[in-house]
C-alpha positions in Angstrom: -3.7 -18.8 -3.3 -5.5 -15.8 -4.6 -8.7 -17.4 -3.5 -7.4 -17.9 0.0 -5.6 -14.7 0.7 -6.0 -11.0 -0.1 -2.3 -10.5 -0.4 0.8 -12.5 0.4 3.3 -9.9 1.9 7.0 -10.8 1.9 8.9 -8.4 4.2 12.7 -8.4 4.0 15.7 -6.0 3.9 18.9 -5.4 1.9 21.9 -3.2 2.7 24.0 -0.9 0.7 27.4 0.4 1.7 28.0 4.1 1.4 31.0 6.4 1.6 32.4 6.4 5.1 31.9 10.2 5.5 28.1 9.4 5.8 28.7 7.1 8.8 27.2 9.8 11.1 23.9 9.6 9.2 23.9 5.9 8.3 25.9 4.2 11.1 27.0 0.6 10.3 29.5 -1.6 12.0 33.2 -1.0 12.0 35.8 -2.3 9.6 39.0 -4.2 10.4 40.7 -1.0 11.2 38.0 -0.1 13.7 36.9 2.8 11.5 33.1 3.5 11.2 31.5 2.6 8.0 28.2 3.9 6.5 25.5 1.4 5.6 22.0 2.2 4.4 19.2 -0.5 4.8 16.2 -0.7 2.6 13.2 -2.4 4.2 10.8 -3.7 1.4 7.3 -5.2 1.5 6.4 -7.2 -1.6 3.1 -8.7 -2.6 3.8 -12.1 -4.0 0.4 -12.5 -5.7 0.6 -9.3 -7.8 4.4 -9.1 -8.0 4.3 -5.5 -6.8 6.0 -3.5 -4.0 3.7 -2.1 -1.3 6.1 -0.2 0.9 9.8 0.9 1.2 11.6 2.3 4.3 15.1 3.7 4.3 17.1 3.6 7.5 20.6 3.2 9.0 22.0 -0.3 9.3 21.7 0.2 13.1 17.9 -0.1 12.8 17.8 -3.9 12.7 15.0 -6.1 11.3 13.5 -6.7 14.7 13.0 -2.9 15.2 11.6 -2.7 11.6 9.1 -5.5 12.3 6.4 -2.8 13.1 6.7 -1.4 9.5 4.1 -3.8 8.2 1.4 -3.2 10.8 0.2 0.0 9.2 -0.4 -1.6 5.8 -1.6 -5.1 6.6 -5.3 -5.7 5.9 -7.8 -8.4 6.8 -7.1 -11.5 4.8 -3.4 -10.7 4.1 -0.7 -13.3 4.8 2.6 -12.1 6.1 5.8 -14.1 5.6 9.1 -13.0 7.2 12.3 -14.6 8.5 13.5 -14.9 12.0 15.0 -11.4 12.1 11.4 -10.0 12.4 10.4 -12.4 15.2 8.5 -10.2 17.7 5.6 -11.8 19.5 3.9 -8.5 20.2 3.8 -7.7 16.4 2.5 -11.2 15.6 -0.3 -10.4 18.0 -1.0 -7.1 16.2 -1.1 -8.9 12.8 -3.5 -11.5 14.2 -5.7 -8.7 15.7 -6.1 -7.2 12.3 -7.6 -10.5 11.0 -4.5 -11.2 9.0 -2.3 -14.3 9.0 1.4 -15.0 9.3 4.0 -17.7 8.7 7.3 -17.6 10.5 10.1 -19.9 11.6 10.0 -20.6 15.3 12.8 -18.8 17.2 14.8 -21.1 19.4 14.3 -20.5 23.1 10.7 -19.4 22.7 8.5 -20.7 25.5 5.8 -23.1 24.2 2.7 -24.1 26.1 0.0 -26.6 25.4 -3.3 -25.1 24.2 -4.5 -24.5 27.8 -1.6 -22.0 28.3 -0.6 -23.6 31.6 1.5 -26.7 30.8 4.8 -26.2 29.1 5.4 -28.3 26.0 8.7 -30.2 25.6 9.1 -29.7 21.9 12.1 -32.0 21.5 10.3 -34.8 23.3 7.2 -34.2 21.2 9.3 -34.4 18.0 11.2 -37.5 19.1 8.0 -39.5 19.2 6.5 -38.3 15.9 7.7 -38.2 12.3 6.1 -34.8 12.0 3.7 -32.6 14.0 0.9 -30.2 13.3 -0.6 -29.0 16.6 -2.1 -26.0 18.3 0.0 -24.4 21.0 0.5 -21.1 22.8 3.9 -19.3 22.6 5.6 -16.7 24.8 6.0 -16.8 28.6 4.0 -13.6 28.9 2.3 -13.2 25.5 0.8 -16.7 25.3 -0.1 -16.2 21.6 -2.3 -19.0 20.2 -0.7 -20.4 17.0 -0.4 -23.6 15.0 3.0 -25.2 15.2 4.2 -27.3 12.2 7.4 -29.3 12.3 8.8 -31.4 9.4 12.2 -33.2 9.5 14.9 -32.1 7.1 17.4 -34.2 5.3 20.6 -35.2 7.1 22.6 -33.1 4.7 20.6 -30.0 5.5 20.7 -30.7 9.3 24.5 -31.1 9.2 24.8 -27.8 7.3 22.6 -26.0 9.8 24.6 -27.4 12.7 27.9 -26.3 11.2 26.6 -22.8 10.7 25.3 -22.7 14.3 28.6 -23.7 15.7 30.4 -21.2 13.6 28.0 -18.3 14.4 27.8 -19.1 18.1 30.9 -18.4 20.1 29.6 -20.7 22.8 28.8 -24.1 21.4 25.0 -24.5 21.0 23.5 -27.1 23.4 22.4 -30.6 22.5 18.7 -29.6 22.4 19.4 -26.7 20.0 21.5 -29.0 17.7 18.8 -31.7 17.7 16.0 -29.2 16.8 18.1 -28.1 13.8 17.1 -31.4 12.3 13.6 -30.0 11.8 11.9 -27.2 10.0 9.7 -25.7 12.6 7.1 -23.0 11.8 4.4 -21.1 13.6 1.3 -19.8 11.7 -2.3 -18.7 12.2 -3.4 -20.2 8.9 -5.9 -23.0 9.5 -5.1 -26.6 8.4 -8.2 -26.5 6.2 -6.6 -23.7 4.2 -3.0 -25.0 4.0 -1.6 -28.3 5.0 1.7 -28.6 6.9 3.6 -29.4 3.7 2.0 -26.5 1.9 3.1 -24.2 4.8 6.7 -25.3 4.2 6.5 -24.8 0.4 4.9 -21.4 0.7 7.5 -20.2 3.3 10.2 -21.1 0.8 8.7 -18.6 -1.6 10.2 -16.0 0.7 13.3 -16.3 -1.4 11.5 -14.5 -4.2 12.3 -11.2 -2.6 15.9 -12.2 -2.1 16.3 -12.8 -5.8 14.8 -9.4 -6.5 17.3 -7.7 -4.2 20.1 -9.4 -6.1 18.7 -8.1 -9.4 18.6 -4.6 -8.0 22.4 -4.8 -7.3 23.3 -6.8 -10.5 21.2 -5.2 -13.1 19.8 -1.9 -11.7 23.1 -0.8 -10.2 21.4 0.5 -7.0 24.6 -0.3 -5.1 26.6 2.2 -7.1 25.7 5.1 -4.9 27.5 8.4 -5.8 30.0 9.8 -3.4 27.9 12.7 -2.4 25.8 14.4 0.3 23.0 12.8 2.2 20.4 14.6 0.1 21.9 13.4 -3.2 22.3 9.8 -1.9 18.7 9.7 -0.8 17.6 11.2 -4.1 19.6 8.5 -6.0 18.1 5.7 -3.9 14.5 6.9 -4.1 14.7 7.5 -7.8 15.9 4.0 -8.3 13.1 2.6 -6.1 10.6 4.6 -8.2 12.0 3.2 -11.4 12.1 -0.4 -9.9 8.5 -0.1 -8.8 7.3 0.9 -12.2 9.5 -1.7 -13.9 8.2 -4.4 -11.6 4.6 -3.4 -12.2 4.7 -3.0 -16.0 
């Protein structure tokens, strides 16, 4: 991979609950008693190739991942590969990554308009999948953006499909439609990486490496005690978090 990409940047976030008196500065959701709670969110960008962190950003929980999807634009360089989950799915920012001669891999967000390569004829994805065991095609996405990407879709096991559908029904107050449920039987990705660089199967395997940053977040909370924030002022809380991040960065590097 080092011969194919400059860096492989994983971008994800983790949240830390704070004392409720800081809810004004770090607004989160409300608890069962409808009282405001304070939650701090750490946005982190991690280079998978060198196992080092490139950037941190601290913000209130109210600044969601979609808003934070611009954080990577300033640091992405030509030849980099960006891997993020659906929370960061913003077509405009995919375009900006592409314009910087960098690459990305992302899951496809349900409901995204898909066109054939000419950008005029809409593609019926479910129909396309029904007649193929897997697909790896060039398309354009976005009703207005019409971003040229490579679409890769590979079927998942019945067990995984059933689990996804249960989660979708539980998370969605309105029952998801038949099309949505059918598409959950597939792992569907968009990317700008050429087939000559990574095959469809390799795209899926590489995307799964995104979990590396999730396991690191768990280690922060289990072994570095970053979640044990003192009951103090905003300045002391920020100092505590930043000091931990400095230590974690050095530890991760050396």
